C-alpha positions as CSV (number, residue, x, y, z in Angstrom):
1,X,0.0,0.0,0.0
2,X,3.0,2.3,0.1
3,X,3.3,5.0,2.8
4,X,1.4,4.5,6.1
5,X,-1.9,6.3,6.0
6,X,-2.6,8.7,8.8
7,X,-5.7,8.1,10.9
8,X,-7.2,8.9,14.3
9,X,-5.1,8.7,17.4
10,X,-5.3,5.5,19.3
11,X,-7.7,5.3,22.3
12,X,-7.0,4.0,25.8
13,X,-6.2,0.3,25.2
14,X,-8.8,-0.7,27.7
15,X,-11.5,0.7,25.4
16,X,-10.6,-1.8,22.7
17,X,-13.6,-4.1,23.3
18,X,-11.7,-7.1,22.2
19,X,-14.7,-9.3,21.8
20,X,-16.5,-6.8,19.6
21,X,-13.4,-6.2,17.5
22,X,-13.0,-9.9,17.0
23,X,-16.6,-10.0,15.5
24,X,-15.8,-7.1,13.3
25,X,-12.6,-8.7,12.1
26,X,-14.5,-11.9,11.1
27,X,-16.9,-9.8,9.1
28,X,-14.0,-7.9,7.5
29,X,-12.2,-11.1,6.5
30,X,-15.5,-12.5,4.9
31,X,-16.1,-9.3,3.0
32,X,-12.6,-9.2,1.6
33,X,-12.9,-12.8,0.5
34,X,-16.2,-12.1,-1.2
35,X,-14.8,-9.0,-2.9
36,X,-17.2,-6.4,-1.5
37,X,-17.2,-3.4,0.7
38,X,-17.4,-4.0,4.4
39,X,-20.1,-2.0,6.2
40,X,-20.5,-1.5,10.0
41,X,-23.0,0.4,12.0
42,X,-21.6,1.1,15.5
43,X,-24.2,2.6,17.8
44,X,-24.6,3.4,21.5
45,X,-25.0,6.4,23.7
46,X,-22.3,9.1,23.7
47,X,-19.4,8.1,25.9
48,X,-19.6,4.4,25.0
49,X,-16.5,4.6,22.8
50,X,-17.9,4.5,19.3
51,X,-15.1,6.4,17.7
52,X,-12.5,4.7,19.9
53,X,-13.7,1.3,18.5
54,X,-13.6,2.7,14.9
55,X,-10.1,4.1,15.5
56,X,-8.8,0.9,16.9
57,X,-10.1,-1.1,14.0
58,X,-8.4,1.3,11.6
59,X,-5.0,0.9,13.4
60,X,-5.3,-2.8,13.4
61,X,-5.8,-2.9,9.6
62,X,-4.0,0.3,8.7
63,X,-1.7,-1.4,6.2
64,X,-4.8,-2.4,4.2
65,X,-5.9,1.2,3.4
66,X,-4.8,3.9,1.1
67,X,-6.9,6.6,2.8
68,X,-8.7,7.3,6.1
69,X,-11.7,9.6,5.7
70,X,-14.0,11.1,8.4
71,X,-17.4,12.6,7.6
72,X,-19.5,14.4,10.3
73,X,-23.2,14.0,10.1
74,X,-24.2,16.8,12.5
75,X,-23.5,20.5,12.6
76,X,-22.1,22.1,15.8
77,X,-25.7,23.2,16.6
78,X,-26.8,19.5,16.6
79,X,-28.8,19.9,13.4
80,X,-28.2,17.3,10.6
81,X,-25.5,18.0,8.1
82,X,-26.9,18.4,4.5
83,X,-26.2,15.4,2.3
84,X,-24.3,17.5,-0.2
85,X,-21.9,18.7,2.5
86,X,-21.3,15.2,3.8
87,X,-20.5,14.1,0.2
88,X,-18.1,17.0,0.0
89,X,-16.3,15.9,3.2
90,X,-15.9,12.4,1.7
91,X,-14.6,13.7,-1.6
92,X,-12.1,16.0,0.1
93,X,-10.9,13.0,2.2
94,X,-10.4,11.0,-1.0
95,X,-8.2,13.7,-2.4
96,X,-10.6,15.9,-4.5
97,X,-9.4,19.6,-4.1
98,X,-12.0,22.1,-2.9
99,X,-11.9,23.9,-6.3
100,X,-12.9,20.7,-8.1
101,X,-15.9,19.7,-6.0
102,X,-19.1,19.4,-8.0
103,X,-21.8,21.8,-7.1
104,X,-25.0,19.6,-7.2
105,X,-26.0,16.7,-5.0
106,X,-26.3,14.2,-7.8
107,X,-23.0,15.3,-9.3
108,X,-21.3,14.9,-5.9
109,X,-22.9,11.4,-5.5
110,X,-21.6,10.4,-9.0
111,X,-18.1,11.8,-8.2
112,X,-18.0,9.9,-4.9
113,X,-18.7,6.6,-6.7
114,X,-16.2,7.3,-9.4
115,X,-13.5,8.4,-6.9
116,X,-14.0,5.5,-4.6
117,X,-14.1,2.8,-7.3
118,X,-11.3,0.3,-6.8
119,X,-10.0,2.1,-3.7
120,X,-9.3,0.4,-0.3
121,X,-10.0,3.1,2.2
122,X,-11.7,3.4,5.5
123,X,-14.6,5.9,5.7
124,X,-16.1,6.8,9.1
125,X,-19.4,8.6,9.2
126,X,-19.9,10.1,12.6
127,X,-23.1,10.5,14.6
128,X,-25.7,9.9,12.0
129,X,-29.4,10.2,12.9
130,X,-31.1,9.0,9.7
131,X,-30.6,6.3,7.1
132,X,-30.8,8.8,4.3
133,X,-27.6,10.5,5.5
134,X,-25.8,7.3,4.8
135,X,-27.2,5.9,1.5
136,X,-25.1,8.2,-0.8
137,X,-21.9,7.3,1.1
138,X,-22.0,3.5,0.4
139,X,-19.4,2.7,-2.3
140,X,-20.7,0.5,-5.1
141,X,-17.4,-0.6,-6.6
142,X,-14.8,-0.6,-3.8
143,X,-14.0,-4.2,-2.7
144,X,-12.1,-4.1,0.6
145,X,-13.2,-0.6,1.5
146,X,-14.6,-0.2,5.0
147,X,-17.4,2.1,5.9
148,X,-18.0,2.6,9.7
149,X,-21.1,4.6,10.5
150,X,-21.6,5.6,14.1
151,X,-24.8,6.8,15.8
152,X,-26.6,7.1,19.1
153,X,-29.6,4.9,18.3
154,X,-30.4,1.7,16.3
155,X,-31.2,2.6,12.7
156,X,-32.8,-0.6,11.4
157,X,-32.8,0.7,7.9
158,X,-29.0,0.3,7.8
159,X,-29.4,-3.4,8.3
160,X,-31.4,-3.5,5.0
161,X,-28.3,-1.9,3.4
162,X,-26.2,-4.9,4.6
163,X,-24.5,-3.0,7.4
164,X,-23.2,-5.3,10.2
165,X,-24.9,-4.4,13.5
166,X,-22.3,-3.4,16.2
167,X,-24.2,-2.2,19.4
168,X,-22.1,-0.8,22.2
169,X,-23.3,-1.0,25.8
170,X,-21.6,-1.4,29.1
171,X,-17.9,-2.5,29.1
172,X,-17.3,-6.0,30.4
173,X,-16.5,-5.6,34.1
174,X,-12.9,-6.6,33.8
175,X,-12.3,-4.1,31.1
176,X,-14.2,-1.4,33.1
177,X,-11.9,-2.1,36.1
178,X,-8.8,-1.9,34.0
179,X,-9.9,1.4,32.4
180,X,-10.6,2.8,35.9
181,X,-7.3,1.7,37.2
182,X,-5.6,3.2,34.2
183,X,-7.5,6.4,34.6
184,X,-6.7,6.7,38.3
185,X,-3.0,6.1,37.5
186,X,-2.2,3.6,40.1
187,X,-2.6,-0.1,40.9
188,X,-2.7,0.5,44.6
189,X,-6.4,0.9,45.0
190,X,-7.8,-2.3,46.6
191,X,-9.5,-4.6,44.1
192,X,-12.9,-4.6,45.9
193,X,-12.9,-0.8,45.8
194,X,-12.1,-0.7,42.1
195,X,-14.9,-3.3,41.5
196,X,-17.4,-1.2,43.4
197,X,-16.5,2.0,41.7
198,X,-16.7,0.4,38.3
199,X,-20.2,-0.9,39.2
200,X,-21.2,2.6,40.4
201,X,-20.1,4.0,37.1
202,X,-22.3,1.3,35.5
203,X,-19.3,0.1,33.5
204,X,-19.8,3.1,31.2
205,X,-16.5,4.4,29.7
206,X,-17.4,8.1,30.0
207,X,-18.3,7.9,33.6
208,X,-15.3,5.8,34.5
209,X,-13.0,8.3,32.9
210,X,-14.6,11.2,34.6
211,X,-14.4,9.5,38.0
212,X,-10.8,8.3,37.2
213,X,-9.8,11.9,36.5
214,X,-11.2,13.0,39.9
215,X,-9.3,10.2,41.7
216,X,-6.0,10.5,39.8
217,X,-3.1,10.7,42.3
218,X,-5.5,10.9,45.2
219,X,-4.7,9.2,48.5
220,X,-6.7,6.3,50.0
221,X,-8.7,8.6,52.3
222,X,-9.8,10.8,49.4
223,X,-10.8,7.7,47.3
224,X,-12.8,6.3,50.3
225,X,-14.5,9.7,50.7
226,X,-15.6,9.7,47.1
227,X,-16.8,6.1,47.5
228,X,-19.0,7.0,50.5
229,X,-20.5,9.9,48.6
230,X,-21.2,7.7,45.5
231,X,-22.7,5.0,47.7
232,X,-25.1,7.5,49.3
233,X,-26.5,8.8,46.0
234,X,-26.3,8.1,42.3
235,X,-26.6,11.8,41.8
236,X,-23.1,12.3,43.2
237,X,-21.7,11.3,39.8
238,X,-23.5,14.2,38.2
239,X,-21.9,16.6,40.6
240,X,-18.3,15.6,39.9
241,X,-16.0,18.1,38.1
242,X,-16.3,17.7,34.3
243,X,-19.6,15.9,34.8
244,X,-21.2,18.3,32.4
245,X,-19.9,15.9,29.8
246,X,-22.6,13.5,31.0
247,X,-25.0,15.9,29.3
248,X,-24.0,14.4,26.0
249,X,-24.8,11.0,27.4
250,X,-28.3,12.2,28.3
251,X,-29.0,14.2,25.2
252,X,-31.0,11.4,23.7
253,X,-33.7,11.7,26.4
254,X,-34.4,15.3,25.2
255,X,-35.5,14.0,21.8
256,X,-38.3,11.8,23.1
257,X,-41.9,12.7,22.5
258,X,-44.0,13.7,25.5
259,X,-45.5,10.2,26.0
260,X,-42.1,8.6,25.9
261,X,-40.6,11.1,28.4
262,X,-43.5,10.2,30.8
263,X,-42.8,6.5,30.3
264,X,-39.1,6.9,31.0
265,X,-39.9,8.7,34.2
266,X,-42.2,5.9,35.2
267,X,-39.6,3.2,34.5
268,X,-37.0,5.2,36.4
269,X,-39.2,4.9,39.5
270,X,-38.9,1.1,39.5
271,X,-36.8,0.0,42.5
272,X,-34.0,-2.4,41.8
273,X,-31.4,-2.6,39.1
274,X,-33.5,-4.5,36.4
275,X,-37.0,-5.5,35.6
276,X,-39.2,-7.7,33.4
277,X,-42.0,-6.8,31.1
278,X,-44.6,-7.6,33.7
279,X,-43.1,-5.0,36.0
280,X,-42.9,-2.5,33.2
281,X,-46.7,-3.0,32.6
282,X,-47.3,-2.0,36.2
283,X,-45.0,1.0,36.1
284,X,-46.4,2.3,32.8
285,X,-50.0,1.3,33.6
286,X,-50.5,-0.1,30.1
287,X,-51.1,-3.5,28.6
288,X,-48.3,-5.9,27.7
289,X,-48.2,-5.0,24.0
290,X,-47.9,-1.3,24.7
291,X,-45.2,-1.9,27.4
292,X,-43.1,-4.1,25.0
293,X,-43.4,-1.5,22.2
294,X,-42.2,1.2,24.6
295,X,-39.3,-1.0,25.8
296,X,-38.4,-1.8,22.2
297,X,-38.3,1.9,21.3
298,X,-36.1,2.7,24.4
299,X,-33.8,-0.3,23.6
300,X,-33.3,1.1,20.0
301,X,-32.3,4.4,21.6
302,X,-30.0,2.7,24.1
303,X,-32.0,4.0,27.1
304,X,-32.7,0.5,28.3
305,X,-30.5,-2.5,28.0
306,X,-32.0,-6.0,27.4
307,X,-30.3,-9.0,29.0
308,X,-31.5,-11.6,26.5
309,X,-30.5,-14.6,28.6
310,X,-32.6,-13.4,31.6
311,X,-35.2,-11.5,29.5
312,X,-34.8,-8.5,31.8
313,X,-34.2,-4.8,31.1
314,X,-32.2,-2.2,32.9
315,X,-31.8,1.5,32.7
316,X,-28.3,3.1,32.7
317,X,-27.7,4.5,36.1
318,X,-27.3,8.1,34.9
319,X,-30.4,7.8,32.7
320,X,-32.4,6.6,35.7
321,X,-31.0,9.4,38.0
322,X,-31.7,12.0,35.4
323,X,-35.3,10.8,34.8
324,X,-36.0,10.7,38.5
325,X,-34.8,14.2,38.9
326,X,-37.0,15.2,36.0
327,X,-40.0,13.4,37.7
328,X,-39.4,15.4,40.9
329,X,-39.7,18.6,38.8
330,X,-42.5,17.6,36.4
331,X,-44.7,15.2,38.2
332,X,-44.4,16.2,41.9
333,X,-44.4,14.1,45.1
334,X,-48.0,13.0,45.1
335,X,-47.9,11.6,41.6
336,X,-44.6,9.9,42.3
337,X,-46.0,8.4,45.5
338,X,-49.0,7.0,43.6
339,X,-46.7,5.3,41.1
340,X,-44.4,3.9,43.8
341,X,-47.4,2.6,45.7
342,X,-48.7,0.8,42.5
343,X,-45.2,-0.7,41.9
344,X,-44.5,-1.8,45.5
345,X,-48.0,-3.2,46.1
346,X,-47.7,-5.2,42.9
347,X,-44.4,-6.7,44.0
348,X,-46.0,-7.6,47.4
349,X,-49.0,-9.3,45.8
350,X,-46.9,-11.2,43.4
351,X,-44.6,-12.4,46.1
352,X,-47.2,-13.5,48.6
353,X,-48.4,-16.7,46.9
354,X,-44.8,-17.7,46.1
355,X,-43.6,-17.1,49.6
356,X,-46.5,-19.2,50.9
357,X,-45.0,-22.2,49.0
358,X,-41.6,-21.7,50.5
359,X,-43.0,-21.9,54.0
360,X,-46.6,-22.3,55.1
361,X,-46.1,-20.0,58.1
362,X,-48.3,-17.4,59.6
363,X,-47.8,-13.8,58.4
364,X,-49.0,-10.5,59.7
365,X,-50.6,-7.9,57.4
366,X,-53.8,-7.0,55.5
367,X,-52.5,-8.4,52.1
368,X,-51.8,-11.7,53.7
369,X,-55.3,-11.9,55.1
370,X,-56.8,-11.1,51.7
371,X,-54.7,-13.8,50.1
372,X,-55.7,-16.4,52.7
373,X,-59.4,-15.6,52.1
374,X,-58.9,-16.3,48.3
375,X,-57.9,-19.9,48.9
376,X,-55.9,-20.0,45.7
377,X,-54.2,-23.1,44.2
378,X,-50.5,-23.3,45.3
379,X,-47.7,-22.2,42.9
380,X,-45.2,-25.0,42.1
381,X,-42.2,-24.6,44.4
382,X,-39.8,-24.5,41.5
383,X,-41.7,-21.7,39.9
384,X,-41.9,-19.8,43.2
385,X,-38.1,-20.1,43.7
386,X,-37.5,-19.0,40.1
387,X,-39.6,-15.9,40.6
388,X,-37.7,-14.9,43.7
389,X,-34.4,-15.6,42.0
390,X,-35.3,-13.0,39.4
391,X,-37.2,-10.5,41.7
392,X,-35.8,-10.7,45.2
393,X,-33.5,-7.7,44.8
394,X,-36.4,-5.7,43.4
395,X,-38.5,-6.7,46.4
396,X,-35.8,-5.6,48.8
397,X,-35.4,-2.3,46.9
398,X,-39.2,-1.9,47.1
399,X,-38.8,-1.8,50.9
400,X,-36.6,1.3,50.7
401,X,-38.9,2.9,48.1
402,X,-42.0,2.3,50.1
403,X,-40.3,3.5,53.3
404,X,-39.1,6.7,51.6
405,X,-42.7,7.5,50.5
406,X,-44.3,6.7,53.8
407,X,-46.0,3.5,52.7
408,X,-45.3,1.9,56.0
409,X,-47.9,-0.9,55.8
410,X,-46.4,-2.1,52.5
411,X,-42.9,-1.9,53.9
412,X,-43.6,-4.3,56.8
413,X,-45.4,-6.8,54.6
414,X,-42.6,-6.7,52.0
415,X,-40.1,-7.6,54.8
416,X,-42.3,-10.5,55.8
417,X,-42.8,-11.8,52.3
418,X,-39.1,-11.8,51.4
419,X,-37.8,-13.2,54.7
420,X,-37.9,-16.9,53.9
421,X,-36.2,-16.5,50.6
422,X,-33.4,-14.4,52.1
423,X,-33.1,-17.0,54.9
424,X,-32.8,-19.9,52.5
425,X,-30.2,-18.2,50.4
426,X,-28.2,-16.5,53.1
427,X,-28.6,-12.9,51.8
428,X,-27.8,-11.6,55.3
429,X,-26.9,-8.0,54.5
430,X,-30.1,-7.4,52.5
431,X,-32.1,-9.3,55.2
432,X,-30.9,-7.1,58.1
433,X,-31.0,-3.8,56.1
434,X,-34.6,-4.2,54.9
435,X,-35.8,-5.3,58.3
436,X,-34.1,-2.3,60.0
437,X,-36.2,-0.2,57.6
438,X,-39.3,-2.3,58.2
439,X,-39.0,-1.9,62.0
440,X,-38.6,1.8,61.7
441,X,-41.8,1.8,59.6
442,X,-43.7,-0.1,62.3
443,X,-42.5,2.4,64.9
444,X,-43.9,5.3,62.7
445,X,-47.2,3.5,62.0
446,X,-47.6,2.1,65.5
447,X,-48.2,-1.4,64.1
448,X,-47.3,-3.6,67.1
449,X,-48.1,-6.9,65.3
450,X,-45.9,-6.1,62.4
451,X,-43.1,-5.0,64.8
452,X,-43.5,-8.3,66.6
453,X,-42.9,-10.3,63.4
454,X,-40.1,-8.2,62.0
455,X,-38.0,-8.1,65.2
456,X,-38.3,-11.9,65.3
457,X,-37.3,-12.2,61.6
458,X,-34.3,-9.8,62.1
459,X,-33.3,-11.8,65.1
460,X,-33.2,-14.9,62.9
461,X,-30.7,-13.2,60.6
462,X,-28.4,-12.3,63.6
463,X,-28.7,-15.9,64.9
464,X,-27.7,-17.3,61.5
465,X,-24.6,-15.0,61.6
466,X,-23.8,-16.2,65.1
467,X,-24.7,-12.9,66.8
468,X,-26.7,-14.6,69.5
469,X,-26.6,-11.7,71.9
470,X,-28.3,-9.4,69.4
471,X,-30.6,-12.2,68.2
472,X,-31.8,-12.8,71.8
473,X,-32.6,-9.1,72.2
474,X,-34.8,-9.2,69.1
475,X,-36.5,-12.4,70.2
476,X,-37.3,-10.9,73.6
477,X,-38.5,-7.7,72.0
478,X,-40.8,-9.7,69.7
479,X,-42.1,-11.6,72.8
480,X,-42.9,-8.3,74.6
481,X,-44.8,-7.0,71.5
482,X,-46.7,-10.3,71.3
483,X,-47.6,-10.1,75.0
484,X,-48.7,-6.5,74.6
485,X,-51.4,-7.5,72.1
486,X,-51.8,-11.1,73.3
487,X,-50.8,-12.5,70.0
488,X,-50.5,-16.3,70.6
489,X,-48.7,-17.0,67.3
490,X,-46.1,-14.4,68.2
491,X,-45.7,-15.6,71.7
492,X,-45.2,-19.2,70.6
493,X,-42.7,-18.0,67.9
494,X,-40.8,-15.9,70.4
495,X,-40.2,-18.8,72.8
496,X,-39.2,-21.1,69.9
497,X,-36.6,-18.6,68.6
498,X,-35.3,-18.0,72.1
499,X,-34.8,-21.8,72.4
500,X,-32.9,-21.9,69.1
501,X,-30.6,-19.0,70.3
502,X,-30.0,-20.9,73.6
503,X,-29.1,-24.1,71.7
504,X,-26.7,-22.1,69.5
505,X,-24.9,-20.9,72.7
506,X,-24.8,-24.4,74.1
507,X,-27.3,-23.7,76.9
508,X,-29.4,-26.8,76.0
509,X,-31.2,-26.9,79.3
510,X,-32.7,-23.5,78.7
511,X,-33.3,-24.4,75.1
512,X,-35.5,-27.3,76.1
513,X,-37.2,-25.0,78.6
514,X,-38.0,-22.5,75.8
515,X,-39.3,-25.3,73.6
516,X,-41.6,-26.5,76.4
517,X,-42.9,-22.9,76.9
518,X,-43.6,-22.7,73.2
519,X,-45.5,-26.0,73.4
520,X,-47.4,-24.6,76.3
521,X,-48.6,-21.6,74.3
522,X,-49.8,-23.9,71.6
523,X,-51.7,-26.1,74.1
524,X,-53.6,-23.1,75.6
525,X,-54.3,-21.5,72.3
526,X,-56.5,-24.0,70.5
527,X,-58.9,-21.3,69.4
528,X,-56.4,-18.7,68.6
529,X,-53.9,-20.8,66.5
530,X,-55.3,-22.5,63.4
531,X,-55.0,-26.3,63.2
532,X,-52.6,-26.4,60.3
533,X,-50.3,-23.9,62.1
534,X,-50.4,-26.0,65.3
535,X,-49.3,-29.1,63.4
536,X,-46.4,-27.2,61.8
537,X,-45.4,-25.6,65.1
538,X,-45.3,-29.0,66.8
539,X,-43.2,-30.4,63.9
540,X,-40.7,-27.6,64.1
541,X,-40.3,-27.9,67.9
542,X,-39.7,-31.6,67.4
543,X,-37.0,-30.7,64.9
544,X,-35.4,-28.2,67.2
545,X,-35.3,-30.8,70.0
546,X,-33.9,-33.4,67.6
547,X,-31.0,-31.0,66.7
548,X,-30.4,-30.3,70.4
549,X,-30.3,-34.0,71.2
550,X,-27.8,-34.4,68.4
551,X,-25.6,-31.7,70.0
552,X,-25.7,-33.7,73.2
553,X,-24.8,-36.8,71.2
554,X,-27.9,-38.6,72.4
555,X,-28.3,-40.3,69.0
556,X,-31.3,-42.5,69.8
557,X,-33.4,-39.6,71.0
558,X,-32.2,-37.4,68.1
559,X,-33.0,-40.0,65.5
560,X,-36.4,-40.9,67.0
561,X,-37.4,-37.2,67.0
562,X,-36.2,-36.6,63.4
563,X,-37.8,-39.8,62.2
564,X,-41.2,-38.8,63.6
565,X,-41.4,-35.6,61.5
566,X,-39.4,-36.3,58.3
567,X,-42.5,-37.4,56.4
568,X,-44.5,-34.4,57.6
569,X,-42.0,-32.0,56.1
570,X,-41.6,-34.1,53.0
571,X,-45.4,-34.0,52.4
572,X,-45.7,-30.3,53.2
573,X,-43.1,-29.4,50.6
574,X,-40.9,-27.5,53.0
575,X,-37.7,-28.7,51.4
576,X,-35.3,-27.0,53.8
577,X,-36.9,-28.5,57.0
578,X,-37.1,-31.9,55.3
579,X,-33.4,-31.6,54.6
580,X,-32.6,-30.5,58.2
581,X,-34.4,-33.7,59.4
582,X,-32.1,-35.8,57.1
583,X,-29.0,-34.0,58.4
584,X,-30.0,-35.1,62.0
585,X,-30.6,-38.6,60.8
586,X,-27.2,-38.5,59.1
587,X,-25.5,-37.2,62.3
588,X,-27.3,-40.0,64.3
589,X,-26.1,-42.7,61.8
590,X,-22.6,-41.4,61.9
591,X,-22.6,-41.2,65.7
592,X,-23.9,-44.7,65.9
593,X,-21.2,-46.2,63.7
594,X,-23.0,-46.3,60.4
595,X,-21.0,-43.9,58.2
596,X,-22.3,-45.3,54.8
597,X,-25.9,-44.8,55.9
598,X,-25.0,-41.3,57.2
599,X,-23.5,-40.4,53.8
600,X,-26.7,-41.4,52.1
601,X,-28.8,-39.2,54.5
602,X,-26.4,-36.3,53.8
603,X,-26.6,-36.8,50.1
604,X,-30.4,-36.7,50.2
605,X,-30.2,-33.5,52.2
606,X,-27.7,-32.0,49.7
607,X,-30.1,-32.8,46.8
608,X,-33.0,-31.0,48.6
609,X,-30.9,-27.9,49.3
610,X,-29.6,-27.9,45.7
611,X,-33.2,-28.0,44.5
612,X,-33.9,-24.9,46.5
613,X,-30.6,-23.4,45.3
614,X,-29.6,-22.9,48.9
615,X,-25.9,-23.0,48.1
616,X,-24.4,-22.7,51.6
617,X,-26.6,-25.4,53.1
618,X,-26.0,-27.5,49.9
619,X,-22.2,-27.1,50.3
620,X,-22.3,-28.0,54.0
621,X,-24.4,-31.2,53.3
622,X,-22.0,-32.3,50.6
623,X,-19.0,-31.7,52.9
624,X,-20.6,-33.8,55.6
625,X,-21.3,-36.5,53.0
626,X,-17.6,-36.5,52.0
627,X,-16.5,-36.8,55.6
628,X,-18.9,-39.8,56.2
629,X,-17.7,-41.5,53.1
630,X,-14.1,-41.1,54.2
631,X,-14.9,-42.7,57.5
632,X,-16.6,-45.6,55.7
633,X,-13.5,-46.2,53.7
634,X,-14.9,-45.0,50.3
635,X,-12.0,-42.8,49.4
636,X,-13.1,-42.3,45.8
637,X,-16.6,-41.2,46.8
638,X,-15.2,-39.0,49.5
639,X,-12.9,-37.3,47.1
640,X,-15.7,-36.7,44.6
641,X,-17.9,-35.2,47.4
642,X,-15.1,-33.0,48.7
643,X,-14.4,-31.7,45.2
644,X,-18.0,-30.7,44.8
645,X,-18.1,-29.1,48.2
646,X,-14.9,-27.2,47.5
647,X,-16.4,-25.8,44.2
648,X,-19.5,-24.7,46.1
649,X,-17.5,-23.1,48.9
650,X,-15.3,-21.2,46.3
651,X,-18.4,-19.9,44.6
652,X,-19.6,-18.7,48.0
653,X,-16.3,-17.2,49.0
654,X,-16.4,-19.5,52.1
655,X,-13.1,-20.2,53.9
656,X,-14.1,-23.8,54.3
657,X,-12.9,-24.2,50.7
658,X,-9.3,-24.3,52.2
659,X,-10.4,-26.9,54.8
660,X,-11.8,-29.2,52.1
661,X,-8.8,-28.7,50.0
662,X,-6.6,-29.9,52.8
663,X,-8.9,-33.0,53.2
664,X,-8.4,-33.7,49.5
665,X,-4.6,-33.5,49.8
666,X,-4.8,-35.9,52.8
667,X,-6.8,-38.3,50.7
668,X,-4.4,-38.1,47.8
669,X,-1.5,-38.7,50.2
670,X,-3.1,-41.8,51.7
671,X,-3.7,-43.6,48.4
C-alpha cells in the first residue's frame, strides 16, 4: 500500500472491546474474501467509545488502506448536516481539491462513486441520525473498502443496506476495572474498591474516565470519601468536576416525544437494578403490547438494555437518575408516590403466593389476610423459587422505596414476604438492612403486630450469623410485643426462637425449657392458633429438639425425634426443613457407627438444598457426605464429594474451601 496512512489517534487500550473487534474482524475477512465493501453500524450512547472502536479497527488494519476519511453527520448546533456537505467531506478526504468539488448533490454522488471505485479506504461517518444520510456514502465498486457509521440509536434501515450491527453497551466488568485503574493512574487501589467504583459507574467508559480523573493521584482517604458519597447517592456522579460531559450522554432523552418522556420517568421509579416486562406493565399502567413497544423503542435508543439470557431490562444509572430528577420537577411528590405505591404493592401481591409455597407459616398484614381468604391453588415450588431468584433484589429495593414514601404498611409486609427466601439463600446484609427499615416503619405506624414479626425475623438473621446476643434481644422484643397485644402465634414463635438461640450458645437446658414454653402456648391457644399452624409448630419444635439431642450426642433420641417428623416436612413441601431432618438422621447414623448410611442421608439433604438453590446449606451437606464416606473407607466417593463441596465453597467465598482442599490432599497422600 506504500506509505502509512494517517488516521485517528489510538484510544486507551482498555476501550478496545476485544470481543466486539473480533466479531468485526471476522466480518471484514469475509467481505474481503467475497470482494465487497465492508459496512459496519456502530451505535450506542455518547461516551460508550464508538469512535474509539472505529479508530482501533483502523489501526489494526492500517496497512490495508490507502486513505482514512471522516465525515461528520451533524452540525455544531446539533442539526443534521446536509447530504451534499457530507459528500463534499468524503470527496475531500479521498483527495478531491476544494476547487474541483461538483456543485449539485447528484454530481457529488456520482463523483464519490467514481473516486471510490477500486480504492481500499476506511470511511467513518460520525453521529448519523437518519438512514438517508448514509445511502449516498456507500461505495458500489470498492472491494475491501470499509465504511463505519456511528450513531446514538439503532437505525434498522441500515441493516437493510447490509451493514453489520455493532451495538455498544456497558464494558465487560474486567475491562471497566482496567480502564478505571488506568484512569486513576495507580494499581494500589484495593480490588474490591475498584470493582465497586466500576459498578457505580455502570461500566460506562465516559463515567469511568470522569471518575478516574477525579481520583487520579488521590490518596486512600480521598478515594474512600468519594466512594462514600457515591454509595449515598447516584446523583453524586452528576456533581463531579467535568460531569457536564454527561449531558452528551443524556441528550437522547431530550428528543423523546412527551409520552415517551413520561414512560421513561415511570420506569425510572422502578426500584432495583433490572425489571421484566410484567413489572414495566405496572409502572407504565398499560397492557403488555404497549409496554413491549415502549421498551423496544427505548432499547433502540439505548435508554434500556435488554439482557436476552434473563429476559430482563435495565436503565443506565445516569439515565435513571436524570429521569428521577425530572420526575421530581415535572410530576411532583403525590404523583410519584402513587406510582411507587402501585409498583411496590404489585411486588408484594406477586410475592405473597410464592412465599406461601416456600414456608406455610403465619404472616401479619392485610394483604396476607386477603390472600388467605382467596384460597388459591398453590404455585409450584420450583416456579416460586425461580420468581424470587429474578425478583428478590427488586422486592428488597421496594422496601426502601415504600419507606421513603411513607407507605409503611407495605414496607412491613414486604419484609415478611421476602424473609424466607433471604433466609434460604443467606442474603444476610439485605435481610438485616430491609428489616431495619421495616421496624422503623412499624414504629412510625404504631403497628405492634408487624413490629413483633419483623423483630423476630431480624433476630433470625443475627442468629444465622452467630450474633446470639443481638438475636436474643430481638426475640425478647418480639415476645414483649406479642404479649402487649396477646398475639399467641407471636408468643409461641418468640419462645421457639429463644430456644434456638440458647441451643446455638450451648445452653441446652434453657433451650429445652423454651421449647416447652412454646408448646405450652400452643396447648392453651387451640382457638387462637389455626389447626394447620399448630401441626407445623409441633413439627418444628420436634425438629429443634432433635437437633439439640444431636448436640448432646444422644443419638437415639435425636433419630427418634427426626424420624417422627421427616415425612411431615416431605409431604408439606418444606424442602429446607425436610433436609434438616435428614441431616439429623445422618448425624445419628454417623454417631452410631453407620457412616455409609450417614453419607446417604447427607446426600439426600444436599439434593434437597440444591433443588432450592440454597448454596451454603448444599455445600455443608456435601461436605458432611464426604466426611462420612471417608470414615466408611470409600476414598473415591469422599474425594468426589469433597471436590463438589470445594467448588461450592469457592463460589460462596467461604473459607471452608481451604479446609476441604486440605482434606483432598490428605486423601491423595493416603492412596
